[in-house]
N, CA, C and O atoms as a DFTB+ gen file, in Angstrom:
764 C
 N C O
     1  1     109.737     120.250     113.025
     2  2     108.949     119.049     112.992
     3  2     109.641     118.038     112.092
     4  3     110.087     118.341     110.986
     5  1     109.707     116.832     112.619
     6  2     110.236     115.744     111.808
     7  2     109.073     115.070     111.104
     8  3     107.922     115.200     111.520
     9  1     109.382     114.351     110.035
    10  2     108.347     113.627     109.309
    11  2     107.669     112.632     110.245
    12  3     108.299     112.072     111.142
    13  1     106.372     112.424     110.020
    14  2     105.670     111.376     110.746
    15  2     106.170     110.034     110.246
    16  3     106.405     109.851     109.051
    17  1     106.332     109.090     111.176
    18  2     106.744     107.735     110.837
    19  2     105.828     106.757     111.536
    20  3     105.405     106.981     112.670
    21  1     105.531     105.686     110.860
    22  2     104.672     104.644     111.417
    23  2     105.512     103.733     112.303
    24  3     106.586     103.273     111.917
    25  1     104.994     103.488     113.495
    26  2     105.627     102.577     114.446
    27  2     104.545     101.627     114.955
    28  3     103.949     101.856     116.007
    29  1     104.301     100.561     114.199
    30  2     103.239      99.642     114.571
    31  2     101.878     100.280     114.391
    32  3     101.507     100.665     113.281
    33  1     101.130     100.395     115.481
    34  2      99.779     100.966     115.427
    35  2      99.766     102.438     115.811
    36  3      98.727     102.992     116.169
    37  1     100.944     103.065     115.730
    38  2     101.092     104.470     116.102
    39  2     101.852     105.202     115.001
    40  3     102.761     104.647     114.384
    41  1     101.471     106.439     114.766
    42  2     102.221     107.328     113.881
    43  2     102.859     108.361     114.793
    44  3     102.183     108.966     115.625
    45  1     104.172     108.562     114.635
    46  2     104.881     109.418     115.580
    47  2     105.738     110.464     114.870
    48  3     106.164     110.290     113.728
    49  1     105.968     111.542     115.586
    50  2     106.852     112.609     115.130
    51  2     107.345     113.344     116.370
    52  3     106.778     113.215     117.456
    53  1     108.400     114.107     116.189
    54  2     108.862     114.945     117.297
    55  2     108.652     116.402     116.903
    56  3     109.102     116.851     115.849
    57  1     107.958     117.126     117.777
    58  2     107.730     118.550     117.589
    59  2     108.499     119.294     118.668
    60  3     108.602     118.828     119.803
    61  1     109.032     120.441     118.312
    62  2     109.681     121.283     119.316
    63  2     108.610     121.887     120.219
    64  3     107.423     121.858     119.894
    65  1     109.032     122.424     121.337
    66  2     108.098     123.095     122.234
    67  2     107.371     124.229     121.528
    68  3     106.177     124.439     121.744
    69  1     108.095     124.961     120.679
    70  2     107.488     126.055     119.937
    71  2     106.417     125.533     118.979
    72  3     105.345     126.126     118.859
    73  1     106.710     124.414     118.293
    74  2     105.748     123.854     117.346
    75  2     104.491     123.347     118.060
    76  3     103.378     123.518     117.564
    77  1     104.677     122.728     119.219
    78  2     103.520     122.279     120.004
    79  2     102.675     123.483     120.403
    80  3     101.449     123.457     120.290
    81  1     103.334     124.530     120.866
    82  2     102.613     125.738     121.280
    83  2     101.883     126.388     120.100
    84  3     100.734     126.811     120.230
    85  1     102.553     126.463     118.961
    86  2     101.961     127.065     117.766
    87  2     100.746     126.265     117.296
    88  3      99.678     126.833     117.068
    89  1     100.907     124.945     117.150
    90  2      99.792     124.132     116.670
    91  2      98.648     124.136     117.675
    92  3      97.482     124.192     117.286
    93  1      98.967     124.079     118.951
    94  2      97.914     124.141     119.977
    95  2      97.150     125.452     119.882
    96  3      95.922     125.463     119.965
    97  1      97.859     126.545     119.709
    98  2      97.221     127.852     119.592
    99  2      96.299     127.911     118.371
   100  3      95.182     128.421     118.457
   101  1      96.764     127.394     117.250
   102  2      95.946     127.400     116.039
   103  2      94.695     126.544     116.205
   104  3      93.618     126.919     115.742
   105  1      94.834     125.405     116.860
   106  2      93.690     124.513     117.060
   107  2      92.695     125.133     118.039
   108  3      91.484     125.033     117.840
   109  1      93.199     125.770     119.093
   110  2      92.306     126.449     120.042
   111  2      91.542     127.566     119.328
   112  3      90.344     127.740     119.554
   113  1      92.221     128.315     118.478
   114  2      91.542     129.371     117.720
   115  2      90.472     128.788     116.797
   116  3      89.405     129.378     116.627
   117  1      90.760     127.633     116.205
   118  2      89.768     126.965     115.369
   119  2      88.536     126.603     116.195
   120  3      87.408     126.845     115.765
   121  1      88.746     126.028     117.373
   122  2      87.624     125.651     118.241
   123  2      86.797     126.880     118.599
   124  3      85.568     126.840     118.544
   125  1      87.464     127.972     118.964
   126  2      86.750     129.197     119.326
   127  2      85.930     129.721     118.150
   128  3      84.796     130.170     118.322
   129  1      86.510     129.659     116.962
   130  2      85.820     130.163     115.779
   131  2      84.621     129.276     115.435
   132  3      83.532     129.778     115.156
   133  1      84.822     127.979     115.457
   134  2      83.766     127.042     115.086
   135  2      82.637     127.041     116.113
   136  3      81.472     126.865     115.759
   137  1      82.982     127.239     117.386
   138  2      81.957     127.229     118.435
   139  2      81.366     128.615     118.667
   140  3      80.589     128.813     119.601
   141  1      81.729     129.566     117.827
   142  2      81.263     130.947     117.967
   143  2      81.675     131.542     119.306
   144  3      81.022     132.456     119.809
   145  1      82.769     131.020     119.890
   146  2      83.277     131.555     121.142
   147  2      82.476     131.160     122.355
   148  3      82.739     131.659     123.449
   149  1      81.496     130.271     122.198
   150  2      80.671     129.857     123.327
   151  2      81.057     128.438     123.711
   152  3      80.614     127.490     123.062
   153  1      81.882     128.264     124.762
   154  2      82.294     126.920     125.128
   155  2      81.105     126.069     125.530
   156  3      80.178     126.542     126.188
   157  1      81.144     124.805     125.126
   158  2      80.098     123.876     125.511
   159  2      78.821     123.988     124.694
   160  3      77.876     123.238     124.936
   161  1      78.768     124.905     123.734
   162  2      77.551     125.070     122.935
   163  2      77.295     123.833     122.081
   164  3      76.145     123.446     121.874
   165  1      78.356     123.218     121.591
   166  2      78.209     122.073     120.709
   167  2      78.618     120.811     121.443
   168  3      79.794     120.601     121.738
   169  1      77.642     119.982     121.730
   170  2      77.927     118.719     122.393
   171  2      78.590     117.800     121.392
   172  3      78.193     117.736     120.229
   173  1      79.615     117.080     121.859
   174  2      80.351     116.196     120.969
   175  2      79.913     114.750     121.111
   176  3      80.361     113.897     120.344
   177  1      79.049     114.452     122.073
   178  2      78.521     113.101     122.207
   179  2      77.007     113.193     122.353
   180  3      76.495     114.078     123.039
   181  1      76.299     112.283     121.711
   182  2      74.840     112.342     121.826
   183  2      74.392     111.968     123.229
   184  3      75.034     111.166     123.907
   185  1      73.267     112.567     123.661
   186  2      72.728     112.261     124.980
   187  2      71.960     110.954     124.959
   188  3      71.691     110.384     126.017
   189  1      71.598     110.463     123.776
   190  2      70.798     109.256     123.659
   191  2      71.313     108.424     122.491
   192  3      71.863     108.955     121.527
   193  1      71.124     107.105     122.594
   194  2      71.478     106.227     121.486
   195  2      70.378     106.191     120.435
   196  3      70.595     105.699     119.328
   197  1      69.207     106.703     120.770
   198  2      68.088     106.709     119.855
   199  2      68.233     107.886     118.887
   200  3      68.164     109.040     119.309
   201  1      68.433     107.609     117.590
   202  2      68.648     108.713     116.639
   203  2      67.451     109.647     116.539
   204  3      67.623     110.839     116.283
   205  1      66.236     109.129     116.737
   206  2      65.057     109.991     116.649
   207  2      65.022     110.997     117.801
   208  3      64.629     112.148     117.610
   209  1      65.430     110.566     118.988
   210  2      65.516     111.499     120.123
   211  2      66.550     112.577     119.840
   212  3      66.325     113.754     120.119
   213  1      67.687     112.165     119.281
   214  2      68.752     113.119     118.960
   215  2      68.258     114.135     117.942
   216  3      68.495     115.333     118.103
   217  1      67.576     113.678     116.896
   218  2      67.059     114.595     115.872
   219  2      66.027     115.540     116.455
   220  3      66.039     116.738     116.168
   221  1      65.133     115.004     117.272
   222  2      64.097     115.847     117.890
   223  2      64.741     116.923     118.755
   224  3      64.332     118.083     118.718
   225  1      65.752     116.533     119.536
   226  2      66.451     117.498     120.389
   227  2      67.115     118.577     119.543
   228  3      67.035     119.763     119.861
   229  1      67.775     118.156     118.459
   230  2      68.450     119.125     117.597
   231  2      67.461     120.089     116.956
   232  3      67.743     121.282     116.841
   233  1      66.312     119.586     116.540
   234  2      65.320     120.458     115.917
   235  2      64.730     121.434     116.918
   236  3      64.463     122.586     116.578
   237  1      64.522     120.983     118.155
   238  2      63.998     121.874     119.191
   239  2      65.030     122.917     119.589
   240  3      64.689     124.073     119.842
   241  1      66.294     122.505     119.643
   242  2      67.349     123.417     120.091
   243  2      67.689     124.464     119.040
   244  3      68.207     125.529     119.376
   245  1      67.408     124.181     117.783
   246  2      67.800     125.084     116.700
   247  2      66.629     125.308     115.742
   248  3      66.714     124.947     114.569
   249  1      65.532     125.904     116.236
   250  2      64.367     126.073     115.371
   251  2      64.596     127.114     114.275
   252  3      63.987     127.029     113.209
   253  1      65.458     128.083     114.523
   254  2      65.711     129.117     113.531
   255  2      66.637     128.579     112.454
   256  3      67.481     127.718     112.706
   257  1      66.464     129.096     111.271
   258  2      67.336     128.699     110.180
   259  2      68.694     129.371     110.391
   260  3      68.763     130.584     110.589
   261  1      69.770     128.588     110.348
   262  2      71.088     129.181     110.539
   263  2      71.449     130.078     109.357
   264  3      71.099     129.817     108.206
   265  1      72.145     131.117     109.691
   266  2      72.551     132.058     108.660
   267  2      73.903     131.652     108.099
   268  3      74.698     130.987     108.763
   269  1      74.144     132.065     106.870
   270  2      75.457     131.850     106.276
   271  2      76.430     132.725     107.055
   272  3      76.187     133.921     107.211
   273  1      77.525     132.156     107.548
   274  2      78.455     132.957     108.352
   275  2      79.064     134.103     107.540
   276  3      79.272     133.995     106.332
   277  1      79.337     135.189     108.235
   278  2      79.958     136.339     107.578
   279  2      81.461     136.155     107.427
   280  3      82.056     136.643     106.466
   281  1      82.070     135.456     108.367
   282  2      83.513     135.242     108.347
   283  2      83.886     134.352     107.159
   284  3      83.345     133.255     107.022
   285  1      84.799     134.805     106.301
   286  2      85.193     134.000     105.138
   287  2      85.776     132.636     105.523
   288  3      85.631     131.671     104.773
   289  1      86.430     132.548     106.678
   290  2      86.970     131.254     107.111
   291  2      85.827     130.285     107.390
   292  3      85.867     129.134     106.956
   293  1      84.811     130.745     108.110
   294  2      83.670     129.877     108.391
   295  2      82.916     129.526     107.108
   296  3      82.374     128.427     106.990
   297  1      82.878     130.438     106.161
   298  2      82.248     130.134     104.879
   299  2      83.011     129.023     104.162
   300  3      82.413     128.192     103.479
   301  1      84.315     129.013     104.317
   302  2      85.126     127.974     103.667
   303  2      85.034     126.648     104.415
   304  3      85.044     125.582     103.799
   305  1      84.943     126.712     105.743
   306  2      84.829     125.486     106.532
   307  2      83.428     124.869     106.429
   308  3      83.272     123.651     106.510
   309  1      82.419     125.716     106.251
   310  2      81.031     125.262     106.132
   311  2      80.426     125.876     104.867
   312  3      79.586     126.771     104.952
   313  1      80.852     125.396     103.698
   314  2      80.417     126.024     102.448
   315  2      78.935     125.815     102.173
   316  3      78.296     124.916     102.719
   317  1      78.423     126.660     101.325
   318  2      77.033     126.598     100.904
   319  2      76.866     125.375     100.000
   320  3      77.461     125.313      98.924
   321  1      76.066     124.412     100.428
   322  2      75.893     123.168      99.677
   323  2      75.109     123.360      98.382
   324  3      75.299     122.620      97.417
   325  1      74.238     124.347      98.368
   326  2      73.395     124.589      97.191
   327  2      73.417     126.083      96.860
   328  3      72.480     126.807      97.196
   329  1      74.472     126.538      96.210
   330  2      74.595     127.980      95.973
   331  2      73.505     128.582      95.084
   332  3      73.272     129.790      95.126
   333  1      72.834     127.748      94.281
   334  2      71.806     128.279      93.383
   335  2      70.392     127.997      93.877
   336  3      69.418     128.251      93.168
   337  1      70.282     127.474      95.089
   338  2      68.961     127.172      95.657
   339  2      68.976     127.562      97.133
   340  3      69.332     126.748      97.985
   341  1      68.591     128.799      97.442
   342  2      68.661     129.284      98.827
   343  2      67.848     128.451      99.818
   344  3      68.274     128.268     100.958
   345  1      66.684     127.944      99.403
   346  2      65.871     127.142     100.316
   347  2      66.556     125.821     100.652
   348  3      66.613     125.423     101.816
   349  1      67.070     125.150      99.638
   350  2      67.775     123.880      99.872
   351  2      69.039     124.122     100.694
   352  3      69.368     123.330     101.577
   353  1      69.746     125.210     100.406
   354  2      70.960     125.535     101.156
   355  2      70.636     125.776     102.623
   356  3      71.358     125.318     103.509
   357  1      69.551     126.495     102.877
   358  2      69.138     126.770     104.252
   359  2      68.761     125.488     104.980
   360  3      69.157     125.287     106.128
   361  1      67.997     124.617     104.319
   362  2      67.627     123.339     104.930
   363  2      68.851     122.490     105.224
   364  3      68.967     121.902     106.299
   365  1      69.758     122.430     104.266
   366  2      70.970     121.633     104.453
   367  2      71.764     122.145     105.653
   368  3      72.208     121.369     106.499
   369  1      71.933     123.462     105.707
   370  2      72.675     124.065     106.815
   371  2      71.960     123.793     108.141
   372  3      72.608     123.488     109.143
   373  1      70.658     123.899     108.150
   374  2      69.877     123.697     109.377
   375  2      70.023     122.278     109.916
   376  3      70.088     122.076     111.128
   377  1      70.076     121.300     109.020
   378  2      70.115     119.908     109.459
   379  2      71.531     119.340     109.610
   380  3      71.697     118.242     110.143
   381  1      72.541     120.061     109.153
   382  2      73.888     119.491     109.212
   383  2      74.916     120.324     109.977
   384  3      75.854     119.767     110.549
   385  1      74.756     121.630     109.997
   386  2      75.832     122.480     110.512
   387  2      76.144     122.233     111.985
   388  3      77.312     122.226     112.372
   389  1      75.137     122.034     112.796
   390  2      75.377     121.796     114.226
   391  2      76.279     120.573     114.411
   392  3      77.260     120.627     115.153
   393  1      75.944     119.477     113.736
   394  2      76.738     118.253     113.870
   395  2      78.133     118.418     113.276
   396  3      79.104     117.890     113.817
   397  1      78.237     119.146     112.169
   398  2      79.552     119.385     111.572
   399  2      80.442     120.188     112.519
   400  3      81.626     119.887     112.671
   401  1      79.877     121.192     113.142
   402  2      80.642     121.986     114.101
   403  2      81.060     121.127     115.293
   404  3      82.204     121.194     115.741
   405  1      80.131     120.324     115.801
   406  2      80.451     119.454     116.942
   407  2      81.557     118.474     116.580
   408  3      82.431     118.198     117.402
   409  1      81.531     117.945     115.362
   410  2      82.561     116.993     114.913
   411  2      83.915     117.683     114.830
   412  3      84.920     117.124     115.270
   413  1      83.956     118.881     114.276
   414  2      85.229     119.611     114.184
   415  2      85.791     119.889     115.581
   416  3      86.997     119.781     115.805
   417  1      84.920     120.242     116.504
   418  2      85.363     120.530     117.867
   419  2      85.880     119.261     118.539
   420  3      86.925     119.287     119.190
   421  1      85.165     118.161     118.387
   422  2      85.606     116.892     118.984
   423  2      86.958     116.466     118.414
   424  3      87.841     116.033     119.155
   425  1      87.116     116.591     117.095
   426  2      88.398     116.256     116.468
   427  2      89.515     117.135     117.025
   428  3      90.594     116.647     117.358
   429  1      89.245     118.424     117.121
   430  2      90.254     119.370     117.611
   431  2      90.622     119.090     119.059
   432  3      91.789     119.209     119.433
   433  1      89.653     118.722     119.873
   434  2      89.935     118.420     121.280
   435  2      90.841     117.194     121.400
   436  3      91.717     117.149     122.264
   437  1      90.631     116.206     120.538
   438  2      91.497     115.029     120.528
   439  2      92.928     115.429     120.179
   440  3      93.880     114.973     120.811
   441  1      93.071     116.286     119.166
   442  2      94.394     116.774     118.767
   443  2      95.048     117.503     119.932
   444  3      96.227     117.287     120.212
   445  1      94.302     118.358     120.611
   446  2      94.856     119.098     121.748
   447  2      95.304     118.158     122.867
   448  3      96.319     118.408     123.517
   449  1      94.559     117.087     123.094
   450  2      94.952     116.115     124.123
   451  2      96.288     115.460     123.774
   452  3      97.165     115.338     124.629
   453  1      96.440     115.041     122.519
   454  2      97.695     114.403     122.099
   455  2      98.855     115.397     122.157
   456  3      99.962     115.029     122.551
   457  1      98.617     116.636     121.775
   458  2      99.674     117.648     121.859
   459  2     100.080     117.878     123.312
   460  3     101.265     118.035     123.607
   461  1      99.114     117.899     124.214
   462  2      99.417     118.098     125.635
   463  2     100.269     116.955     126.181
   464  3     101.092     117.166     127.071
   465  1     100.077     115.759     125.660
   466  2     100.836     114.609     126.134
   467  2     102.323     114.709     125.800
   468  3     103.139     113.996     126.384
   469  1     102.675     115.580     124.875
   470  2     104.099     115.757     124.550
   471  2     104.815     116.591     125.604
   472  3     106.043     116.673     125.609
   473  1     104.056     117.203     126.487
   474  2     104.599     118.095     127.518
   475  2     105.531     119.132     126.886
   476  3     106.721     119.221     127.190
   477  1     104.921     119.906     125.993
   478  2     105.610     121.000     125.287
   479  2     106.805     120.511     124.470
   480  3     107.840     121.174     124.410
   481  1     106.651     119.349     123.844
   482  2     107.698     118.837     122.969
   483  2     108.750     118.008     123.672
   484  3     109.687     117.540     123.025
   485  1     108.629     117.808     124.974
   486  2     109.606     117.000     125.705
   487  2     109.507     115.522     125.321
   488  3     110.483     114.777     125.407
   489  1     108.307     115.115     124.896
   490  2     108.089     113.729     124.494
   491  2     107.624     113.684     123.047
   492  3     107.099     114.663     122.515
   493  1     107.821     112.561     122.436
   494  2     107.401     112.338     121.059
   495  2     105.874     112.420     120.951
   496  3     105.152     111.970     121.841
   497  1     105.403     112.996     119.857
   498  2     103.970     113.016     119.568
   499  2     103.608     111.651     119.017
   500  3     104.156     111.219     118.003
   501  1     102.679     110.967     119.687
   502  2     102.275     109.620     119.289
   503  2     100.773     109.625     119.016
   504  3      99.959     109.888     119.901
   505  1     100.434     109.327     117.771
   506  2      99.035     109.332     117.349
   507  2      98.646     107.901     116.986
   508  3      99.191     107.340     116.035
   509  1      97.714     107.303     117.726
   510  2      97.222     105.985     117.318
   511  2      96.657     106.070     115.897
   512  3      95.999     107.050     115.547
   513  1      96.910     105.055     115.092
   514  2      96.470     105.061     113.698
   515  2      94.973     105.330     113.582
   516  3      94.530     106.002     112.650
   517  1      94.187     104.801     114.537
   518  2      92.735     105.010     114.456
   519  2      92.333     106.463     114.700
   520  3      91.179     106.820     114.464
   521  1      93.250     107.309     115.165
   522  2      92.967     108.735     115.365
   523  2      93.495     109.605     114.223
   524  3      93.354     110.827     114.260
   525  1      94.091     108.993     113.226
   526  2      94.699     109.760     112.128
   527  2      93.666     110.592     111.373
   528  3      93.953     111.717     110.965
   529  1      92.468     110.045     111.184
   530  2      91.444     110.815     110.467
   531  2      91.097     112.110     111.196
   532  3      90.949     113.156     110.564
   533  1      90.967     112.048     112.526
   534  2      90.663     113.260     113.293
   535  2      91.795     114.276     113.138
   536  3      91.551     115.475     113.003
   537  1      93.024     113.786     113.158
   538  2      94.166     114.674     112.977
   539  2      94.140     115.315     111.593
   540  3      94.331     116.523     111.452
   541  1      93.901     114.492     110.578
   542  2      93.901     115.033     109.219
   543  2      92.775     116.043     109.013
   544  3      92.973     117.069     108.361
   545  1      91.602     115.759     109.562
   546  2      90.501     116.730     109.441
   547  2      90.844     118.040     110.145
   548  3      90.558     119.120     109.628
   549  1      91.458     117.944     111.324
   550  2      91.800     119.162     112.066
   551  2      92.897     119.944     111.357
   552  3      92.800     121.164     111.225
   553  1      93.943     119.254     110.898
   554  2      95.007     119.942     110.164
   555  2      94.449     120.602     108.904
   556  3      94.851     121.713     108.556
   557  1      93.535     119.931     108.226
   558  2      92.922     120.499     107.027
   559  2      92.129     121.755     107.372
   560  3      92.227     122.761     106.670
   561  1      91.346     121.703     108.444
   562  2      90.557     122.875     108.847
   563  2      91.449     124.053     109.206
   564  3      91.181     125.186     108.806
   565  1      92.510     123.784     109.960
   566  2      93.435     124.863     110.347
   567  2      94.121     125.424     109.101
   568  3      94.271     126.638     108.961
   569  1      94.533     124.539     108.206
   570  2      95.219     124.996     106.991
   571  2      94.266     125.795     106.097
   572  3      94.672     126.791     105.498
   573  1      93.006     125.369     106.004
   574  2      92.015     126.146     105.249
   575  2      91.814     127.528     105.860
   576  3      91.670     128.517     105.141
   577  1      91.804     127.592     107.182
   578  2      91.643     128.888     107.858
   579  2      92.810     129.811     107.516
   580  3      92.608     130.981     107.191
   581  1      94.028     129.282     107.591
   582  2      95.209     130.090     107.261
   583  2      95.174     130.493     105.790
   584  3      95.458     131.642     105.453
   585  1      94.830     129.555     104.918
   586  2      94.770     129.854     103.481
   587  2      93.755     130.954     103.188
   588  3      94.007     131.841     102.372
   589  1      92.616     130.889     103.854
   590  2      91.584     131.905     103.635
   591  2      92.073     133.273     104.072
   592  3      91.877     134.260     103.363
   593  1      92.706     133.340     105.229
   594  2      93.226     134.626     105.705
   595  2      94.302     135.185     104.766
   596  3      94.446     136.400     104.627
   597  1      95.060     134.276     104.121
   598  2      96.096     134.705     103.186
   599  2      95.556     134.998     101.785
   600  3      96.258     135.571     100.953
   601  1      94.304     134.602     101.529
   602  2      93.732     134.799     100.206
   603  2      94.114     133.703      99.221
   604  3      94.029     133.900      98.009
   605  1      94.529     132.559      99.729
   606  2      94.891     131.441      98.856
   607  2      93.611     130.696      98.479
   608  3      92.915     130.150      99.334
   609  1      93.323     130.690      97.191
   610  2      92.140     129.982      96.706
   611  2      92.517     128.851      95.752
   612  3      91.711     127.959      95.488
   613  1      93.738     128.892      95.241
   614  2      94.190     127.849      94.326
   615  2      95.717     127.834      94.308
   616  3      96.363     128.631      94.988
   617  1      96.288     126.919      93.522
   618  2      97.739     126.762      93.472
   619  2      98.418     128.027      92.933
   620  3      99.523     128.372      93.352
   621  1      97.753     128.705      92.012
   622  2      98.331     129.927      91.443
   623  2      98.480     131.013      92.519
   624  3      99.514     131.675      92.603
   625  1      97.442     131.187      93.332
   626  2      97.502     132.184      94.412
   627  2      98.584     131.818      95.418
   628  3      99.286     132.696      95.921
   629  1      98.724     130.535      95.715
   630  2      99.775     130.085      96.643
   631  2     101.149     130.353      96.048
   632  3     102.068     130.764      96.757
   633  1     101.291     130.119      94.742
   634  2     102.563     130.373      94.066
   635  2     102.947     131.840      94.085
   636  3     104.118     132.179      94.259
   637  1     101.965     132.711      93.906
   638  2     102.229     134.152      93.952
   639  2     102.705     134.574      95.338
   640  3     103.614     135.394      95.468
   641  1     102.087     134.009      96.368
   642  2     102.488     134.352      97.730
   643  2     103.868     133.800      98.070
   644  3     104.555     134.344      98.934
   645  1     104.275     132.738      97.408
   646  2     105.599     132.157      97.663
   647  2     106.712     133.131      97.294
   648  3     107.846     132.981      97.748
   649  1     106.394     134.122      96.477
   650  2     107.381     135.117      96.048
   651  2     107.479     136.308      97.000
   652  3     108.210     137.261      96.729
   653  1     106.752     136.259      98.105
   654  2     106.774     137.377      99.049
   655  2     108.160     137.569      99.643
   656  3     108.862     136.595      99.916
   657  1     108.558     138.820      99.845
   658  2     109.822     139.057     100.547
   659  2     109.675     138.669     102.021
   660  3     108.571     138.677     102.564
   661  1     110.771     138.337     102.647
   662  2     110.755     137.890     104.044
   663  2     110.190     138.933     105.001
   664  3     109.654     138.579     106.051
   665  1     110.303     140.213     104.654
   666  2     109.810     141.243     105.569
   667  2     108.312     141.528     105.411
   668  3     107.766     142.355     106.142
   669  1     107.643     140.861     104.473
   670  2     106.196     141.004     104.326
   671  2     105.527     140.290     105.495
   672  3     105.876     139.148     105.792
   673  1     104.568     140.942     106.169
   674  2     103.917     140.323     107.329
   675  2     103.228     138.993     107.010
   676  3     103.065     138.156     107.898
   677  1     102.827     138.794     105.762
   678  2     102.166     137.545     105.369
   679  2     103.148     136.383     105.218
   680  3     102.735     135.224     105.175
   681  1     104.438     136.685     105.138
   682  2     105.433     135.629     104.926
   683  2     105.439     134.625     106.077
   684  3     105.602     133.426     105.852
   685  1     105.265     135.103     107.298
   686  2     105.247     134.193     108.448
   687  2     104.034     133.266     108.369
   688  3     104.158     132.062     108.592
   689  1     102.862     133.821     108.052
   690  2     101.664     132.986     107.931
   691  2     101.794     131.998     106.777
   692  3     101.286     130.879     106.854
   693  1     102.468     132.405     105.717
   694  2     102.695     131.495     104.603
   695  2     103.588     130.334     105.036
   696  3     103.386     129.199     104.606
   697  1     104.573     130.619     105.886
   698  2     105.432     129.535     106.371
   699  2     104.632     128.561     107.245
   700  3     104.902     127.360     107.239
   701  1     103.655     129.072     107.990
   702  2     102.780     128.200     108.788
   703  2     101.914     127.356     107.860
   704  3     101.725     126.163     108.099
   705  1     101.391     127.965     106.811
   706  2     100.591     127.248     105.820
   707  2     101.409     126.092     105.222
   708  3     100.913     124.971     105.108
   709  1     102.643     126.368     104.847
   710  2     103.516     125.335     104.279
   711  2     103.835     124.250     105.308
   712  3     103.858     123.065     104.977
   713  1     104.079     124.654     106.547
   714  2     104.388     123.710     107.626
   715  2     103.210     122.774     107.873
   716  3     103.400     121.572     108.056
   717  1     101.997     123.317     107.878
   718  2     100.808     122.485     108.045
   719  2     100.668     121.502     106.883
   720  3     100.264     120.357     107.086
   721  1     100.997     121.938     105.675
   722  2     100.965     121.053     104.510
   723  2     101.972     119.916     104.650
   724  3     101.683     118.774     104.295
   725  1     103.153     120.237     105.169
   726  2     104.174     119.214     105.420
   727  2     103.659     118.201     106.435
   728  3     103.847     116.997     106.260
   729  1     103.016     118.677     107.486
   730  2     102.472     117.768     108.513
   731  2     101.425     116.857     107.894
   732  3     101.440     115.649     108.130
   733  1     100.516     117.419     107.107
   734  2      99.489     116.604     106.458
   735  2     100.107     115.557     105.538
   736  3      99.752     114.379     105.584
   737  1     101.036     116.008     104.705
   738  2     101.642     115.112     103.724
   739  2     102.398     113.963     104.386
   740  3     102.264     112.813     103.969
   741  1     103.179     114.261     105.395
   742  2     103.961     113.191     106.021
   743  2     103.074     112.276     106.875
   744  3     103.374     111.091     107.021
   745  1     101.991     112.811     107.437
   746  2     101.054     111.970     108.185
   747  2     100.368     110.985     107.237
   748  3     100.256     109.799     107.549
   749  1      99.916     111.466     106.097
   750  2      99.286     110.572     105.110
   751  2     100.295     109.530     104.620
   752  3      99.964     108.349     104.514
   753  1     101.497     109.955     104.326
   754  2     102.530     109.022     103.840
   755  2     102.848     107.938     104.858
   756  3     103.114     106.793     104.493
   757  1     102.819     108.300     106.128
   758  2     103.140     107.342     107.194
   759  2     102.061     106.291     107.387
   760  3     102.323     105.203     107.900
   761  1     100.851     106.622     106.972
   762  2      99.748     105.678     107.151
   763  2      99.878     104.542     106.155
   764  3      99.044     103.636     106.140
């Protein structure tokens, strides 16, 4: 991957076919994880412009209080807003998690569309500046997922993993974590 560069109202980079395939795979896995593996469960566009209708629909569709996810990645992507107040945490999750999941999925789908337009790296990746936030949110979510699987919770943990020998199975995932960080950093710099 080359650094992202600003070209007018577009931020561009060139990814190899392998990099397009890798990032697409990671984003698809994120969508599957966030949607609980049920395609179409989370609508990404409201059915009505009336916010009260949307809220009523959401409350009817999700009357049960959502549970804190068991998967550590989902716990990191959807953290407990009120760790010392279970009732407030449950209410917060009930009223926000559905929309947060739908937003992550919509962002990821946009990223997948732009990656597909490269035709497996044959063409430059071109991201309109107004889509940069969706890209950054998706890259952050994917990087958090990788970090969680690696046990990275802070800079010290990341530094310890940097000392892994090349034959350690985690070394490849660490290189993906670093690569995603490079993508985030150069995308922000290009803006």
